[in-house]
N, C-alpha and C positions, 0 to 999 in steps of 0.2 A: 666933421667932429662935433659941430654945434648941434646938428640934428641928432647925433648919437647921444649927446648929453641930455638934450631935451627929451629924447625917448626914455632914457633911464630915469630921468626925473619924473616923468609922467607915470611911469610904472610904479615908482616908489610912493607917489602921492595918492594914487587912486588904485590901490591893489585890488579892490573888489567893487568898483563902481558899477551900479546896476545898469542894465541895458535900458535904452530909451523905451518909453511906453509905446505900445502899439497894439495891433490886433492880438487877441488871445490865441496862443499857439498850442498845439498838442504836444505832450511830453514824448521824449524819445522812447521811453520804456513802453508807453501805451501804444505808440505807433508800431514798434517792433513786435509787441505781443499780438496786436491785431493782424499784422502781416504774417507772422509765424503761424498763428492760429488758423488764419484763412488759407494759407498755403498748405498747412497740414491737413485741414479739413478737405480742401479740394483734391490734394494729392491722394489721400487715403480713400476718399469717396470715389474719385475717378478711377483709381487703380482697382478698387473692388468692383466697380461697375463694369469696367473694361474686362477685367479678369473673368467675372461671372458670365458676361456676354460671350467672351471667347471660349471659355470652357463649355458653356451651354451649346454654342454653335458646333464645337468640335465633337461633343458627345452625340449630338443629333446626327452629325455627319458620320460618326463612327457606327452608329446604329444602322443607318442606311447602308453603309459600306459592308457591314457584316452580313446583312440580308442579301446584298448584291453578290458578295463572294460565295455565299451558299448556293444562290441560283446559278452562278457561273460554274461552280463545281459540279452541280447536277447536270448542267448542259454539256460540260466537257466530258463527263463520264458517259452520257448518252451518245454523244458524237463518236467517242472512241469505241463504245460497245457496238454501234452499228458498223463501224469500220472493221472491227475484229470479226463480227459475224459474216460480213461480206467477204472478208479475206478467207474465212473457213470454207465458204462455198467455192471461191476461186481456186483454192488449193485442191479441194476435192475434185473439181471439174477437170483437172488435168491429170488425174490418176488413171492408170491403165485399166483399172477395174471398171470405170464408167465409160472410158473412151473406146475400149476394145469390146466388140460384141461377143467375143469368144468367152468372156467370163459369164458364168451362170447367175441366175437370180439369187441364190443364197449368198454368193460372194458380194453382190451389189447391196443386198439388204444388210449384210454384216458391216460393210463400209459405212452405210448411212446410219446404222444403229450406233456404231462407235462414235460418229460425229455427234449424234444426238446425246449420247451419254456424256460427252465432254462438256455439253452445255444444255442442261435440262430444260431451259426455256424454249427450245425448239418444240413447237407443237407437233410438227411433222416435217420430214424431209422427203422430197419427191424427185425421182429421176424420170423425166418426161421425154418421150421419143420425138423425132422431128415432126411427126404428124399430130402431136398434141395428146397422145395416149400415155397415161401413167404407166411406166414400165416397172418401177420398183419403189418401195417406201421403206422407211426404217422399221415399221412394225407390220408391214404387209397390208395395211389398210388402203382402200381406195384404188388398188392396183387394177388396171384395165379401164379406168374411168377416163373419159374424153374431156380435157381441159383446154382444148385448142382455142376457145373463145375467151379464155381468161386473159386479163391484161398482163399479168406477170409472165405468162407463156409467150404472148405475142411480143412483148418488149424484151424478154430474156433471150429470145432467139438471136438478137442483134448485139446486145451489150448487157452489162450488169444493170439490174433494175432494183430499185428500192421504192416500194409503194407505201402510201399512207395507211394509217390504222383504220380497220373496218371490222365489223362483226364477222366472226367465223361462220361460214356456211357449211362447207363440206365436213369440217372437223367438230362442229357444235355437239353432236351426240357423244363424241369421245373425250371432250374436255370438261371435266367436272370442276365446279367452283363452289365454295362454301356460301356464297351469297346468291342473290337472285339476278345478278348482272349477267347478261349474255357474254360468252367468251369473245375477246377481241384479239386480233393478230395484225402483224405487219407482213407484207409479202416481200421476199428477197428472191432474186433469180439471177443466174449467169449462164451463158451458153457453154455447151460441151462441144469442143472442136477437136478433130483429129490432128495429126502432125502436119497435114497439108492445109489446115485451116477450114476444112469442111464441117458443116454443122452435123453433129451426132445426137443432139438433143438439148435439153435444158435441165439444169439442176436448180430446183426451187425449194424454198423453206417458208413455213408459216412461223413467225416469231411471236410468242405470247407477250401481251403488254404487261404481264406480271413481272417481266424483266425490268420494265421502267419503274414499277412500284418498288422493287427491291433496291434500285439505285437511289430513288427518292428517300426511302426510309434510312439508308445508310448515312445520308448527309444530314437529314432533318432531325433524327433522333438526338444526336449530341447537342444540336442547337436548342431543342426543346428543354433539355436539362437546365440551360442557362436562361432561356426566355420562354416560359410556358405560354401557350396560346399561339405559337407560330404555326402557320399553315403553308403548305406548298401546293401549287398547281402546275401541271404540264398541259399546255394548250397547243392545239394543232394550228395549221396555217390560217384557218378561218376563225380562230379565237375560241373554239369549242374545247371543253375539258377532255383531255386524254386520261390524265391521272389527277385525282384530287379527292377531297372529302366525299365520302359516300352520301347518297341522298337521291330522292326521286327526281330531282331536277338536274341531275348530273349531265345528261346528254343534251339538255336544253339550257346549259349554262350561258350567262351573258357573254357577249363578245368582248374581246380584249379592249380595255379603255383606250380611247384615241390618243391621249397624251402619252401613254406608255408605248403604244404601237409606233409612234413617231420616234421616240427615244431608242427603241430597240434597234432601229436602223443604224445607230451610232455605236451599239455594243452594250455591254452590261452597265447597270447603274441602279439608282433608286429614286423613288418619287413618292410624295405624299398625295394621296387621293382623298379629296373631300367628298363624303357621302352623307346622305340624310341621317343615317344612324351614327355617324361620327367619322373622324379622319382615320385613315389607314396608311401605314408605311409599307411600301411594296419594293422589294428588291427583285430585279429582273435580269434575264440574260437570254440571248437567242441561241439556237443551235445552228452553228455555221458549217457543219460537216467536218470531216477529217480526211486529209490527203485526197485521194481520188473519189471518195464517197461523198456525194453532195448532201446538202441540207434538205430536210423535210419541211422546213419553214416553221418548226415548232418553237415555242418559247417557254421558259420556266419562270414562274412567279413565286416568291417567298413573301408572305404577308404577315403583318403584326399590327395590332391595334395601336394607333399613334399614342394614345394616352399611356399604354403600358410600355411602349418602346422608349418614350421620352421621359418616363417618370424619374429615373435616376438623375437625368440632366436637370429637371426642374428642382428636385430636392437640393442638389449641389449648388444650383444657382442662388437659391434663397439663403443657404448657409453662408456663401461667400459675401452676399450683400450685408448680412447681419454682422459678419466679422469686419467688413469694411466700415460699417457705421461705428462700431466700437473703437476701431483703430483711429478713425477721424477724431472722435472725442478725446482719445488719449493724446493724439498729436497736438490738439489745441491746448490742452493743459500743459504739456511739455513746452510748447512754444511760449506760454506766459512766463514760466520759470526761467527759461533760457534768455528771454528778452530782458528780464531783470538783471541777470548777470552781465549781459553785454552792455546794457545802457549805462550803468554806473561808471565804469572806467571810460567809456566813450564821452560821457558828459564832461568829466574832468579833463580829458585830453582835448576836447573841442575848445574849452576856455583857454587852455595854454596855447593852442594853435592860433586862436584869434589874436592873442597878444603878440605872438611871434610874427604873424603876418603884418601887424601894424608897426612893430618895433623889432626888427631882426636882431639888433644889437642890445636889446634890453636885458637887464639883469633882473632875474626873478627874485622874489623875496628871500631873505636870509632863512636859515634853518628855522624851523618852527612847524606849525601845522601844514605849511605849504612846502616843506623841504622836498617832497617828491616832485613838485612842479619845477623847483630849481634844478633837480637832477635831470628831469626830462628836457628842460631848456638847454642844459649843457650838452646832453646827448644829441638833441636835434641840431645844435650848432656844429658839433663835431661831425654829425652825419652829413650836414650840408657841405662842409669842406671836403669830407671824404667822397661824397658823391661827385663833386666836380673833378676830383682826381681820378676816380674810377671811370668817369665818363671818357676821359682821355685814354685811359688804359684799355677800355672796352673798344674804343675806336681803333686803336692799334691792333688789338686782338682780332677784331672783325676783319680787318684788312688781311691779316695773316691767314685767318680761316678761309676767307674767300679765295686766296691764292692756292691753298691746299685743295679746296673743293674743285677748283677749276682744272686741276691737274689729274683728278681721279678719272679712271677709265670707264666708269659707269655713270649713269644719269643720277643727279642729286638735285632735290628740291627741298626748300624750307618754307614752312607756313607758320603764321602766328596762331596762337591759341588764345581765345576760343573762336575767333572770327573765321579762321581758315584762309586768310589772305596770304597768297604766295608772295614771298619777299625775295626769293633767290632761286635761280636754276643755273647749273653750270653749262659750259659749252657742249659737253657730251650729251646732256639732256636735249638741248636744242637740236643738235645734229641727229639724234636718235628719233625724235618726235616730229622733226621738220616744222615746228612752230613753237612759239613761246607759250609758257603757261603762267607767267607772272601777271597776266591780264586778269587772273581770277582774284577778285577782291573779297570773296566770301566762299563758304562751302557751297552755297547755292549756285555759284558761277561754275563749279566743276562740271555741271551738265553740258557746258559748251565745249568741253575737251573731247578727245577722240575715243574714250573707253566705250566698250560695247559688250553686250552679252553674247554668248555663243551663237544665238540666232540672228545676230546683226543689229538688234535694237540698241539704242543709246543707253549707256549705263546711268542709273540714277545717281545724283550727286552724293547721297549718303552711302552708296555702296563702294565708292572709291576707297582703297586702303588708306590713303592719306586722310580722308574724311573720318575713318574709324579712329585713327590716332588723334585727330583734332577734337572730335566731338566726344569720344568715349575714353580717351587716354589709354586705349588698348593697342598693344603692339600687334602688327600683322606680319607674318613671316612667309616668304616664298609663295605669295599669292600669284596665280596665273591670270593674266589680264589680256584680253583681245583688244588691240588698239588700232584705230584708223589714223594714220599719220597725216600730216598736213598736205602731202602730195597724193593722198588717196590710197596708198598702199596699206594693207592690214598686216600687222605684225603681232607677235606674242611677246609679252613682257613678264619677267619674274620680278615681282614687286615686294619690297619690305618697307614697312612704315612703323614709326614708334614716336612717342613723345620724348622730348629731350629734357631730362630731369636735372635740376640743380641740386646743390648740396642740401638745400632746405626741402627737398622732395617736391618742389613745385615744378611746373612744366609750362613755360610760356611759348615754347616752340614745338613743332613736330617736324621730323625729318623723313623724307621718302627717298629711297634708292631703287633703281630699276635698271635692268639690262635686257637686251634683245636676245630671246631664247628661241626665235623662230626656227633656226636651223637645228638646234638641239631637239626641239619637239618633233621636227620632221624625221630626224635620225632615229629617235625613239620609236616613232610610228613604223618606220621601215623595219626596225628590229622586231617589233611586235608582230608585224605581218609575216616576217621570215620565220619566227618561232611557230606561228600558227600553221604555216605551210609545212614546216618540218614535222610537226605533230600530226598533221593530216596525212602526210605521205607515210609516216611510220605506222599509223593506224591502218591504212590501206594495205600495207605490206603484211602486217600481222594478221589481218582478216583473210588475205589470200593464203597465207601459210596455214592458218587454222582450217580453212576449207579444204586445203590439200591433205592435211592430216586426217580430217574426218572422212574424206571420200576415197582415199587410197586403199587399194585392196591387193592382196597377194596370197598365194597358197601356202607359202612358208615365211617364217620370220626373216631369214636373210633376204628373201625376195622382196618382202615389204620394206625392209631397211634400204635395199638398193634402189627400189622404185622411189621411195620418199626422198632419199638423198639426191637423186638425179633431179627431181622436181624442185626441191628447195634450192639446189645449186643453180638451176635455171633462173629462178627468181632472184637469187643473189647476183648472178651475172647481169641481169637486166638492171638491177639497182646500181651496180658499179658502172655500167655503161652510161646510164642517165646522169649519175653524179659527175662522171668525167666530161659529159657534154653540157654541164651546168643546167640539166633538166630542160634543155631546149629541143629534145628530140633525137632520134637515132636513124641513120640511113639504112633503108631496108636491105640492100645488098650486103652491107657490112654485117648487119644483124644476122642474116641467113648464114653467111660464111662462118662467122664466129660461133654461133649457137650450134650449127650442125657439126662443126669441127669439135666443139667441146663435148657434145653429147656422144659423138662417135669416135672419141679420141683413142679408143682401144683398137680401132681398125687401121691397119697400115695403109698409108697413102690414100686416106679417104677423100682428101680434097680433089684428087684426080678423077674421082668417080661422081663428082657433083658438078652439074652445069647450072650456073645462075645467069639468067638472061632477062635483062630489064633495064630501064633507065634509072638514073639517080632519083631517089624518092625518100624524103625525110619524114619519118613517122612522128606523130605527136607523143609527148612524154607519157601521157596516161595510157596510150595504146601499146607502148613498147613492151610492157610487162606481160599482158595477156598474149601478144604475138610471140614473145620469147618462149612462154610456156607451151604454146601450141606447136611451135617448131620443134621443141624438145620432145613432145609426145609423138609427133610424126616421125622424127628420127629414131626414137626408141622403138616405135612400131616397125619401122623399116629394118632395124637391126635384129629384131626378134622374129618377125614374120615376113618382111618384105625384101626389097632389093638389096639391102646391106647385109642380109643373112646369107647371101651367096657371093662367091668371089667375083663373078662377072657382073653383078648387078649395078645399076646406075640410077641416079636421081636427077631429074631435070625440074628446076623451078623457074617458071616464067611469070613475069608481071608486066602489065601494060596499063597506063592511065588513059581513060577516055574522058577528056575534058568536056566534050559536048554533052555526054550523059552524066557527067559527074561521078563516074564509077571507076574503081580499080579492079582489073581482072587478074586473079592470081591462080596459077595452075601448079599443082604438085603431082608429078608423074614419075612412077617407078617402073623400071624395066630390068629384066634379067633375074628377077627373083622367083620364088616358088609361085606357082599358079594360085590365084585367089578366086574362089567360086562365089556364087551369090549367097551361099550359106556361111560366109565369113562371119565370125562372131562380132557383134556390134554393141555390146553392153558394157564394155570396160570403162574405167574412169577416164582414160585418155580420150576415147571417142566422145564421151559425154562432155568433157572439158572443151574439146575442139568445137563441137556443135554449139555449146553455150557461148564460146568466145565469138564464133562467126555470126551466130544468129542474134544473140542478146547483147553482148558487150559492143560488138562492132556494127550491129544493125544491118547485117548483110544477108545475102543468099548464098547457098552452097549446095554442092551435089557430090556424093561419093559414088564412084564406079569401081566395082571390084572386077577388074578385067583379068583375062588369063595371063597377060604379060605383067600385071602388077596393078597396084592401087593408082587411081586417078582422082584427085580432089580438085574440083573447080569451085572458085568462090568469086562473088561479085560484091565489093565493099564500097560504101560511099566515101568519096575522096574527102568531103568536108568533115567527116567523122574521124578519119585516121591520119590525115596529113597535118604536120606541124604548121599552125598558122603563123607563129613567130618567125620560123625559118623562111616560110613562103613570103612574108612581108619584107624581111631583110633582103631576100633574093630579088 
């Protein structure tokens, strides 16, 4: 009590005693003004500098990316164009007009002329005999000429051939150009084989490089409207100009720069080349080929002078710096004004706080000029007592909160703001992560936790959802996080984080909740793959139905409908069987019995006229559908022309697996039907479908024998292609 009275007395006797003399100190307002001004200056200046640098770098990168995209577009169009031209030749080479020597010269010329008319950039199309003599051309030119020593003939006898660009020799007199440049062409060739695979000749074409110029113009012209001065070059494998700006040095153009040659091996990109006359921005892309047509080793360059390409970026950069300088000056002025407003009440508050620290029970002066100080003293005293009471209440509340959080079925962690120190984690979090996280004393320590990017590299501390809530006060919802647990197992977490705001809109804590969603993600992935598989199979089924609709033929509409219904029904039955077997394959004997019975259901006791001889063999799911359609066609043929068209006719189907040779031998033999001679018609859809199924889809060999007692079909099919591997593994 004595100390309290002495304190009150001192306060009344020396209400405004001056501070002891000492070193001259700086005023609070001046200090705050300098601090705010300096911070504003640094913040605005740094922001402007960083923003300008970032925008400048991004614009430079965008300029290069735009040129690289144009080069890549030209390269892709060239690759696809070469593929389409080669496909034209391959399709034409299998036509009967070229394969069958019975077709006359006018018919072959007409075929080649139609092909040339579909694509005018063909300089000439040539049918060459096995001895190297030109048999026919689209316009009748050069016929009878010997080209046996030409590379395209020698290479085209064995496989498809794509030659590099060269000056036209044979066709030079017939190719007119508006400039003085000699005409240049690319050589394309493919063998002409008969059904037995014997060489009947070579189909070749000279493709004019004007086709390349057309593609280059279609891509570069829109770019020139935005960036005048852009140029494009197409270079061959030696770095020489194939297509580019006209000029006397075109054919002696410099080789491809080494720095770009090395980067072309990695794919499209851009690069700044420093030259004596100035820097140049170059976008580039290689020609990689398309599908089975390989690459010629060409490359596409799209060039723009660097000063012109980067001019917009330079202008924007200086504008941002100017704006940043003005903003920094404004921030310094605002800082001075704000400092004055903050300093005055703080100075008065600091004096009262000093007295309260020395005399906690002191009574401040009576009402007067210092009445606000007396009110503040009373408020501080009440606040002191209230804080002690609240401290106890908070302690009790914290205990209750911890008990609730410990019972939650998900992981929970609390961190202080703004340090990021983790102050709590419940038992579920420890069990889920297999290690404590309360060892993190700051956001920087989060790097020691188990978060990782999808590629397995450790997650940066600032990228944790809890760090986002701590540092930026920003909530994060349903973030997916790959996490390596303390026992080394990697799991996936669904994470939520947010600052915990009080009634005063402050946030001293951040909360993070997470749960293990590894199994949920795995289930979603399985569902996605299942949906893709269903879509794939539906597309395949629709494609087969479409082909059946397109190729089916009949003399009458009822006949067409009956034929089409039977084939679609065969496809539907195959789908139903596969679905019933969970798409794991179908047993061959069962498939034969059911499909023959379904196709010949109008014949009484047809099952007694069918002999199925062979071991149990499960077909792969993707093979079941074409096999079903083939059996349907054979049965339909037997009903109309073969053994099932006569009361006493029979069908015997035998199959045997030869594991040593990896082949399945399949025999379809008809007996007791009408006699079938060698002139039996063989051009129907059914026969073409059977041949395509056995030869193309099943990669097998086959032989039709039209015997007097009936049809005999022998087929040799690769076991690895047709047998269900899943059923074989389970067996």
